[in-house]
N, C-alpha and C positions, 0 to 999 in steps of 0.2 A: 504494500500500500504506500502510495507516494505521499510524502508530507507536503501539504500545500500551505503551511503556515508562512505568512509573509515575513520576510527578513528585512531588517533595516541595515543600510550601509553604515559601517562604523565611521563616525565623523573623523576627518583628518585632524591631527594635532596642529594647533596653531604654530606658525613658525617661531622659532626662538628669536627674541629681540637681539639685534646686533649689539655686541659689547666691544669694549676697547681692546679686548684680546683678539678680536677679529681683524684688527688693523695689521697690515703686513709690514714687517720690518725688513728693509732691504739688506742684502749682503753687500757691505761696502768694501771698497778697495783702498789700497794705500794712497792712491792718487786723488781720492775724493776730497780730503781736506784742502788741498791746494786748489782744486776746482772750485770749492766753495769760496775760497778767498778771492779767486779771480772774478767770480760772479759778484761778490760783495764790492770789489773795487769798481766793477762796471756800474753797479747801482749807485755808488757814491758819485761817480762822474756824471750820472744822469740827473741827480738831484743834489748838487753840492751844497746849496744853501741850507737845506735841511740837515745834511750830514755835518756841516760845520757848526750848526747850532748845538747839536748833541755833542759834537767834539769839544766845544767850549765847556759844556757841562762836565765832561770827563776831565778836562784840564783843571777846572776849579776843584773837582773832587781830589785830584792829585795833590794840589797845593794844601787842601785841608788835611790830607794824610801826612804831608810833610810837617805841618804845624803840630799835629799830634805827636809825631816822632820826636820833635824837639821838646815838647812839654811833658809827655807821658809815654816813654818808649815801651813800657810793658804792654800797652794797649795797641801797639802798631799792628801786630799780626792779626789780632782779633778785629780791629777796625778795618783792616784791609779785607777781611772776610765780609764785613758789612758792606764795603764797596763792591765786593764781588756779588753780593746779593742785590744791591741797588742797580748795578750795571745792567743785568738782564731786564729788569723792570723799566729802567730808563730807555733801554733799546726797544721798548714796545713801539715807540714812534718810528724807529727805523724799520721794524718788521712791517708796520703798516705801510710805510713808503715802498718797501720792496714788493709787498702784496699788490699795491696799486700799480706798480710798474709791470708786474706779471699779467695783470688783467687789462693792460692797455690804457689805464687811467693816468691822469697827471697827479703826482703826489702833492699834497699841500701840508704846510707846517701845522695849520690849525687842526686838520684831521689827524695828524700824527700825535699831537698833544692830547687829543681826546680819545685815542685808541683804547685806553683802559676802561672807558665807561661801560661798554656793553658787558664786560666780564668782571666788573669791579668786585663783586662778592667772591668769586672764585679766586681772583688774583689776591685778595686780602687773605683768604685762607692759606693759599700757597705761600705767600710772603710770611705769614705767621709761623708756618712749619720751618721755613728756612731761617727765620729769626731765632727760633729755639736752638737750631744748630749753631748759629753764630754766637749766641749767648754761652752755650756750652764750650765753644772754642775759646771765647774770651776768658771764661773761668779756668779752663785747662791751661791757657797761656800764663795766667797769673800764678797758678800753682807751680808751674815749672820755674818761673822766676823766683818764687818764694822758697822753693826747695834748694835752688842753686845758690842764691845770694842771700846773705843775712840782711842786707839793706839794698834798696834799689840803687843800681849803679848810676854814677853821675852822668848827666847828659853831655858833659864835656868829653870829647873824644870817645863817645859811646861806642862807635863802630870798632875802634881799635880795642876797646876793652872786651867787647863781645867776641872779637876774632882772636883774642889771646889764646894760645894753645892750652893754657890751663883751663879754659872754659869749653874745651872740645866736647865734653859730655853734654854740656848745656846746649850747644849748637845742634848736636845730633838729636837730642830729645825734643828740642823746640821744633826742629824741622820735621821730625816724624809726626809729632802731634798735629802740627799745622797741615802736613800732607794728608793725614787721615781725614780731618774735617773738611779740607778743601776737596778731597776726592768724593766724600759723601755729598757735598753740595753740588759738585759737578755732575755726578751720576744722576742725582735726582732732578736736575734742572736743565740738562744739556739740550733737550728738545721740548721741555714742558711748557714754557711760557709762550713761544710761538704757536704751539699746539692749542693752548687754551684760547689764544686770540683767533686762530683760524677755524677750529672745530667746535668751540664753545663747550668743551668737555669739562668735567669737574676736576678738582685739584688732584684727587687720588688717582683717577684714571690717567691724567697727564704724567704724574710722577711714576706710576707703574710702567707706562709706555717708555719713559726715559730710561728707567732701569732695564727694561727689556732690550732697548737699543744698545745699551752699553754691554750687557751680558752677551748679546749676539755678535757684537763687533768690538771686543775689548781692545784689540790692537789699534784699530782705526780711531776709536774714541780716545784712547790714550795719546795717540799722535795728535789728534785735534786739540785736546787739552794742553799738550805741551806746546803746540804752535801758538795758541792763544796766550799762554803764559810768557813765551819768549817774545812775542810781538809787543805785548803790553809792557813787559819789563824793559825792552829796548826803547819803547816810546816814552818811558818815564825818565830816562837818563838825561836828556837835554832839557831839564827844568819842565818836564811833562809836556813840552810843546808837541811831541809826536802824537800825543793822545788826540789832538785836534783832527787827525786823519785816521790813525789806527783804530781809535774807538769806534767811529761810525762804520768803517770798513768791516771790522769784526762783527758789529751788530748786523749789518746787511748779510754777511756771510753766515751768521747763525741761522737766519731765516732760510737760507738755501740748504744749510745742513739739515734742518728739520724737513724741508721739502724733499730732499734726497734720501732721507732715512725712513720717514713714515708715509705710507700710502694707503689707499682704500682697502676694504676687506678683501681677503684672499678669495 
């Protein structure tokens, strides 16, 4: 006897919402960081007035760092971390200018200055996370100074005192501590801020994507961080004048680093 009981088709499960882990991370090559810098230089030449405005901001930040070095040397490394935090957020305007150039629009300084507004809540959360890292860095720096020196060294001939062979253990410890915190900040933020600006994702998703990019391309990201450090360090030597150009070029290049690293869902 044939069963004539009607059957119902099993409804299909709804598609899973796309997540940040669906974003594809590119496999980068050793030549990509130089390509990003070339693209950043090209963007700077196409909107030099915007670039020089932000370069002037970096220049003034450099002189503020120098003033702190003269007054409170123990805070220099920690405050430089603060500038590392401020730099990417200050570069928001440069990211916006590069994005406008990519879409065939004409970049405007006013638009670059207001680029933070659509994502101000997310940017504030991400800045808070990085600020916590910066405060921990500052505390660790003070602990290293306190353990090494009975009193704060005199600001007179400070560099010569710190480079004294008797203080070699201090230099190694100070550098290692700074390197650990700088690495954490870099890994968390290397593509996060341009990604928040471009895709309107939340801070956690942006941070996780940045970590994924570094874990998938550790050598290239290490090279990229080393190039940024070298360029900024050289730009600071002639009284920070080089930051007028190097700062905005690196900012534009960071946008292209994000574009070349993170793409749509696989």
